[in-house]
N, C-alpha and C positions, 0 to 999 in steps of 0.2 A: 567427432570431437573427443579428444583425449580427456581423461578424468581431471588432469591438472588444468587444462584449458577451460573445462567446464567450471571447475572450482574457482579459477581466477575470474572468469566472466560473471559468475554468480556474485562474488564479493564486490567486484567493480560496480555492477549495476545496483546491487543492494546498498552500497555505501552512497552512491550518487542519489538514489531515491530517498534514502534516509536523510541525507544532507539537505536536499531541496525541500522535501516535505517537512522535516523537523525545523529547519531554519525558517521557512515560510510560515509555519504554524506559530513558532515563537514570536516572529515579527507581528503576526496578526493578534496574538494575545497582548503584546505590549503596546501596540499602537491602535487598538480598535476605536478609541475615542479621538485620536488626533489625525485621522486620515479623511477629512471631509472632501478632498479634491480628487481622490483616486477613483477606483471602480465602485466603491460602495454606493454613491448616489446614482451612478449609471445603472447598476444592476437592480436597485430598488429594495435591497435587503436591509433590515435594521442593523445598526452598527454592532449590537451585542451578538448577533449571529456569527460574526467573524471571530469574536473571542471564543465562543463555543467551538466553532470549527477549528480554530487554531489549537485549542487544547486537545482536541481529538487527533489532529495531525501530529502533534508532538508525541502523544501516546502511541500512535500507529508507527511512527518512525522508531521509537524505542522497542516496540514489539517485534518488528522485523529484524532488528539487530540482536535481540536477546537470544541466549541459547535455550534450547528445548521449546516447550509450549507450542507445539505445532498447530493446535486448534486456534489459539490466539493469533498466530501468524496468518492463518487462512482468513480470519475475520479482518485483520489489519490490512492485508492485501486487497480484500474486497472493498473495504472502506476507502482506501487510497484510490482504487480504480473508480469508485462511484464519485468521489470528490473531484477527481481530475476530469472525468468525462462530463460531470455536471457543471464544472467551471467553464469548459469549452462551450457547452451547449447554452449556458446562461449568457455568456458573452456574445455568442452568435445570435441569440434570440433578441437581444436589445440593441444589436449593432455596435457593441463595444469591442471592435476588432483590435484596436491599438494600431501602432505603426506596422504596416505590412502584415496584418493579421496576427501579431505577436500574442495577443490574449487568447487566441484560439489554437495556434500551432504549438506554443510552449506547453500547455497542459497535455496536448495529444502526444507530443514527443516524450514527455515524462510518463504518460500512460504506457507508451511502448517500452520504456525502461522498466516500469513496474511489472508488466506482463513478462518481460524477459527474466527479471529477477525471480518471479514466481515460478516460471517454467524451468529455470536452471537450479532450483533448490536441491541440495543434497538429500539423500534418502532419510537422513536423521532429522530433517526439518519438514517431513511430509506426514500426512495422515494416510494410512492405508486401511483397506477393508480386509478383515480376516477371511480366509477361504472357508468354505463350508456353508451350512444352512443359515447361519446367523449373518446378518449384515451389520453387526456391531463394529463401529470404527475402533481401531486401536493404533497406538503409536508404534513405531518400529521398536522403541525401547521396551514396550510391554511384550511384544512378540519375541524379542531377544531374551527377555527374562523368563519366558515360558514358551519354549519352542514347540511344545505339544499343542498349544492353543491354535496354531496355524493349521493343524491337521485335523481339527474337529470336523466331523461330517454331519 
């Protein structure tokens, strides 16, 4: 895959994930008391749980779009992954499949996009381990600012 294709694929998947996660999270925050007929009663979670979850989703979507902050991005990707797989498993556990399994397949498809976005990240958005005896994580920006740090034995 060429660098341009990887860059385009990264931003396409990242924008899709941020749109669906952020938009869904915003809807959960705004409607958490007005959705008595949706999945809330089927899943058995308290209604306030979805307001909390929605807030985290919005923050996670912003984190994966923000420049720099590679450690925050790692946590955001992990949180989105746990949210989506948990949603699919929760729906499967209570039999809330939706039409043609929509409530299970939609989160799993979005999970695939999330994993693709994470895997296609440019080097500037990753955390790497310095070579040598220390296993202290460093961002690429730190290594660029101090090129001798990568050669510490």
